N, C-alpha and C positions, 0 to 999 in steps of 0.2 A: 504494500500500500504506500502511495506517495505521502511523504511527510507534509504536515501543514505548519504554517507559521503560528507561533503562540498568539493568543488573543491580544489585541491592542498594539501589536508590534507593527510598525509601518512597513510598507513594501519597500524593497531596496530601490534606491534612486538609480536609474539607468546611467551608465557611464557616457561621457561625451563621445560623440561619434568622431572617429579619426578618418581622415582621407585615406583610402586604400593606397598601399605602396604600388608603384609600378616597377617593372623589371629594372634592376641596376644596370647601368650603362656607362659609357665613357663619353665625355664632352670633348670634342676635337679642338685643339689649339689651332687657330687659323692663321697665325702670323708669327714671324720672328724665328729665333734659333731653335725653338721647340715645336715649330710648325708640324702639324700632323700627329703629334703625340696626344695622349689621352689623359683627361682628368676624371676621376671616378665620381659618378653621380649615384648615390646609394639607393635612389628610388623612393625616398620619403617625400611625399608631395607637400609637406609643410615647408620644404625648401623648394624655391622656385628659381631654377637656374635661368639666367638670361638666355633667350633664344639665340641660336647661332647667327641668324640673319640680323638681329638687332645688335649683337656683339660686333658683327662685321661693320655695320653702320657706325657704331660708336667709335671703333678704331680707325675707320676711314676719316672721321671728323677730327679725332685727336691727332691722327697722323704721326709723322716723325717726331712731334713734340714730346711723345712719351719717353723718348731716349734721354737718359740722364736724370730723370725725375725719380722721386720717391712716390710709390703708389700705395694708396690706402683702400682696401676692400672692406668697408666698415660693417656690412651685414653679409658675411662672406658665403655661408652655405656650402658650396662646393669648392670655393677658392679660385674659381676659374678666372676672375678678373685680375686678381693678384698675380696668379701664375702666368696668364697671358701677357700682362704688363711687363713682367720680368723677361719673358721670352722676347718681347719687342724692344728691350733695351733699358727698362727702368733699372736704376742702380740698386734699388732695394724695394721690397714690398711687404706690407703687413696685411694679413688676412685676419679679421676679427670675427670670432664665432663663439656664441654663448653655449652651444651644445658640445659637451665633451666628446660625444661619439662623432659628430660631424667634424670637429676640430682634428681628431685623430685621423679621419679620412683625408682631410686636406693635407696633413703632414705626410701621410702615406703616398698620396698622389704626387706631391713634390719630390719626395725621396725617390719614387719610382722613375722619375725622369731626370734624376741627378741635379736637383735644386736643393741646396742646403738651407739650414735655418738662418744662416748669415745672409742669405739672398732673399728668401721668402720666409718671414717669421709668421707663425701661427699663434695668435694671441687669443686665449680662451677667456671669455667673460662677456658681460653685458656691455655692448659698445657705448651706450650712453655714459657708462661709469668709467670704463677702463681706457677708452680711446684718448680722451683729452690728456690723461697722465702720460700715456706713451708718446703722444704728439710732442709734448714738451721735451722729452729726452731725445727723440728723433731729430727735432730741430737743432738741439745742441750738438748732436753727432754729425749731422749733414749740413749745418750752418745755413747758407743761403740757397741750397739746392731746392728748386721748386717742386711742388707736389702735384699729384692728381689724386683726388679723393672721390671715390664712387659711393653714392648713396642709393643702393639698389635693394631695399628691404622688401619683405612681404608687403604688398600694396596696402593692406589693412593698417599698417603702422602710420601711414600718412594721415589717417583720420583718427585712429584710436589713440595714437601717441604723437599727435601733431606738434604739441608744445615741445616735447622732448626732441623730435626730429629737427624742428626749426632751431632750437637752442644748440644742437650739435653742429648744424650747418654754420651758425654764427661763430661758434667756438673754433671750428676748423678754419674758417676764413680769417679769424683773428690770429691764430697760431701759425698759419701757413706762411711761408716766405712770399714776398711779392712775385706776381707772375704765376702763381699756382692756379690749378683748375679744379673746380668742383663740378661734379656731374651727378644729376639725379635721374632716376628712372621711376616714372609714375604710370598709372593707367590713364587712358584717354579721358576719363571722367574727372580726374583731379584738376582743380583750378590752379594752374601754375602761376597765376597772378598773385596768389597768396604766399608764394615762396619769399623768404626774407632776403634782404639785401637787394641785389639786382642792379641794373636790368639783366635778365637772363636771356640767353640765346636758346629759344625753344624750338625743338625739332620733332613734330609729330611723326610717328611711323606706325600705321595700322592701329592696333588697340593700345599702343604704348606711346609714351612721350619721353624723349630725352631732353634735358635742359642743362645748359652750360653756363658757368660763371667764372670769370677770371678775377683773382684777388689782386688788390693794389697795395 
């Protein structure tokens, strides 16, 4: 006989639904010394890797200016932007990821294509908290070397944590050497007019929008 719940005991609360995983795969590096090599995507759909077509558009716009810069992949997920930036000539890159599992995957991907921690650093923690502290020390280490900082989080963060996102953009712009570049990726419904600082160079592409700001 099936057991029954004791009287007056509430029914269990169903757990929150998680997006189903997709099959793990590799994201192709599309330019630079590591062109054609792969970066592991573990298949967890809470991580949204930038589509290859959009990544190609991004690097076509950024162009050769990525060479010699420090790159920041502030909501890293797979680490593809940090790793691709280094492949294309960045002198150093930091991939910030709050998930321990995802951070280990980024490190594994970098190691597999012979990129050391001294070249692409994986910084585990909440980007809103750990990134500004690391930016201070990186600026001291690389002095006036300009940065490129990618703000490509899950789209929900632009609305659910908008104040935090805008504050981190402003902090990055304040700490970055002159001539640095800040890049945001939002969905097409986000009002880019609300982005702080500016004016931004806004480039819509399909269902997504890239926006660029050079620091002074």
